[in-house]
C-alpha positions, 0 to 999 in steps of 0.5 A: 500500500502506497504511503500518503504524503501531505503538503502543508503551507505555513505563514510565519513572522519573525524578528530577523535581528539575530539571524543570518537571513532565511536560508540555511547557511553553514555555521550560521543560525538562520530562520530556516535552520530553526524551522527545520530543527523543530519540524524534524523533531515533530515529524520524525522524518527529514523535512525539506522547506520550500520558502517563498523567497530568502530574506537577508541578514537582519531583515524581518517578516510579517508574512513569510510563506513556506511549504513542506511535505510530510507523511504525517497527518497531524491535526493542524491546531495541535501541529501549530501549538507544538511548532510554536512551543519549540521555536524561539520566541522571535519566530512565530507560526501564524497559520498552517493549512493542508494544500494541493500537492502542486502548491509551491511557496515560491513558484505559485506566488503571483506577487509580493509586498515589502515595506521599509521603515525610515525614521527622520529623527534619531532612533532610540535604544529600542528602535535600531533593529527595526527601522533605519534612520535618515535626515529629513528627505525631500518627499517630492523628490522621493515620490518622483523617484518611486514613480520611476521604479514602477512598471516592468523593468530589467532590474539587474542594475539594482541587484547583487552582482553575484546573482546568476546571470541566467536569472530573469532580471525583468520584474514588474513593480505594481506599486512603489509608494511612501506614507509619512506618519510622525517623522516615520516614512513607510515605503511600500513595494508590491511587485511580481518578485524581487531580486537579491538586495533589489529593494535595499539598493533601490532604497539607498538610492531613494534616500540619496535622492531625497537628501539631494545627494543624487539626481533622479536621472541616476535611476533612469541610467541604472534601468537603461544600462543595467549596470550594478556599479552605477550606484552601489550603496545598500540600505540598512536591512533593519528597516525592511519587512516582507509583509505579504505573499499573494497567491 
């Protein structure tokens, strides 16, 4: 008799401050390594995780998604309770559901939403891991910069130079916007997908434009030349959050 297999979709949130990113890395504590430690313990089998994407060291998530396959059919309320009891307190499972075997957290996703938080007055002792700091920005320039990033573009010039050149660099940004509340700027990016360092590199340039250290034309030049060396700064990871993955 053939053994049954089940596909489980999980939505989690985490404080990325003390982790070396999402993906398993040798000799590092990562979000994925903690998830696997607990899943292998609960399921009593070797589990493989399929994440919706990788977040960098120090980046946070409020809606990261992954799926995994298991031969165990455990009531999900019990599974989620056991999962959260064994995980560190800075990683929480928000939901679990059995899904079709064809579901894949990364390849089934249709768009992703990230937000970036920037404070325009000095950070206090409790904020350094959770938002970035900048002097006051010119919001008109910032909004003009964001508009240039919207639409379908080749974003090779905005991603890490070590990204495999066979990768599809063409992505569509459906929304790039900013909202100001009490000296905190909340940037929202919704797109078909994002490349390694893409949002942090875009944010670094947006900040420089808002400070009048760079011109709007720099964005156009990067999109046209696809040259990652036109502007190489990367924004602080502490301000970046993966908010939602859409399916």
